[in-house]
N, C-alpha and C positions, 0 to 999 in steps of 0.2 A: 641585574635581572636576566634570567636565561632567554635566550632567543626563540621565538615561536618556530616549529618546523615550517619549512617552505610550503607544504601542502596546506597547513591552516592558513598561512599568509595568503596563498593564491586563492583559496576558499573565500577568505574575508574580502578580498578584492572583488571577487565574483558576486558575492553576497551584496556588497555595497554598490555594484553596478546596476542592480535593478531599479527601474524608474519609478519614483514615489507616486506618481500619478496613476500608475497601473497596478503596482505591487505594493503589499504590505510586509515589511521586513519583519518576521514574528519570531525567529529564534536562530542563534548562531551557537555552535559548540566549538570552543576554542581548542579543545583537545582533538577531536576527531576531523574538524573542518566540516562537519555536516551542518545543514541549515535548513530552514523552513521558510518560504515566501508564499504569501497568499495573493493570488490575483483578486482585484477588487471586484471581479465578477464571479468568484467562487461562492457558492451558497452553502454554508454549513446548516444542515437540518437541525431544526430546533426540537422536533419530537423524536422520540424513540432512542435518543442517545447516540445516533449516527454521526451527527457534527461533531460531538465531543470526542467521540472514539477516533474520527479522522484527526483531530489535533493531537491526541494522545499517540497514535501510530506514527504521525509525522515527526513528532518529537522523538520518539524512540528510534526511528529510522536515522534521523540525524545524529543523536547522541551515542547510540550503541552501535550502529551500522555505518557511520561516516557518509550517509547519503545527503546529497543537496537536493531537496525536494521542493518541487514547484506545485502548488495547488492550482490547478488549471481553471481557466474561466468555464462557466457552465452556461449553456443557452437553452433554447427550447428543445433541441435534440439530446438524446442521451450522450454523454460525453465521459470520458475518464476522469477520476478524481485528481489524481496526481501524474507528474512525471519525474523520473530521476534515471540514471544510467542509460539514457537515450532510449527509454521505453515508457509507455503509459501503464498505468496501474489503477485499478479500482480498490477501494478500501470498503470491507463488508464487516458490519458489527453484527454478530450472530448469537449474542448472550442468551436470547430467549427463543431462538429458532430451532424448530424440529428439523428432523433430517429432509423431509421433502421441501422444506422451505430453503434449506441450504442448497439442495440440488437446484431449484429454481434460480437461487443467487448465482451459482456457477454459470448457468446458461445466459442470465442476464449479464454477466460480467464480460461477456465476449466482445464488448465495445472497447476493451482494453487488451493490451499484450498479456497482461498478468492481472491476478487477483489476490489480495491480501486479506485473510480472515483474522478477526480480532475478537477475543473472548477472554474471560477470566476463570470460568468454571472449567476445571480439569477434564470433567465428563464430557464436555463439547468436543474435545479432540477426537473421541471414538466416534461421535455422531458425524463429524466433519469428514473423517476418513472414510467411514461407510458411504456417505453421499457422494464423495469424490470418486471412489472405486465404481459406484453404480453410475454415475453420470459419465465417466471416462470410458466404461464398458459400452454404454449406450451409443457413444461416438466412434468406437474403434473400427467400424466398418467404413473407412475412408474419409471420415469427417473430424477426425482428431485435431486436425489444423485449425479447425473452427473453434476451439476451445482456448481459453487463456491458461497459462501457467498458473499453478495454484500453490500458493504459500500461506503460512500463517506466522503471526508474530508472538513470540512467547512473551506473555505479560509479565513473568518474572525477570528474565534476563534481558528482555528487550530486543533479542536477536530475531532476525528474519530468517525463516526455516522453510525450505522448499518440500512440498507434499507431492507435486506431479509437475513434470516439465516435458513438453512434447518430445524434445530430443532424447531425454533419458528415461521416460516411463515413470512408474510409480516409485517414490521414495520411502523407505522405511527406517 
């Protein structure tokens, strides 16, 4: 039997190190070394599909992007959904959202370092891009640092793609 890559072996060791009293080990990808662990105090929304979307995005991040995703505990105050790559991330499901709601969502996601948008309708990409450009433009007068970096996850390839990063500006 071929030996697993060192990266996957190290990742499996890290995955197995999570305390079962606090964390649920949900998914491990032997090829990429990516995984998902759910904190027992993380609440997956039951309405609107957001909780299911978080799980789908988490699995795509692990499987196709090799990310080691921790679904964070949620309390009374607004908190980010996940952490990986030493940053916090919010996952937003915008399948049925209009542009103004996407803009609101970008502002709300400021509690995290980054926001990931998830949708399956190709037409939503244009709406998201327009919402992002308008919201970034609104903050350009010295407040851009208050916005999260903005990404979307391609529902076909599973790849995480940047739309706007504070350090780089708009991505096309």
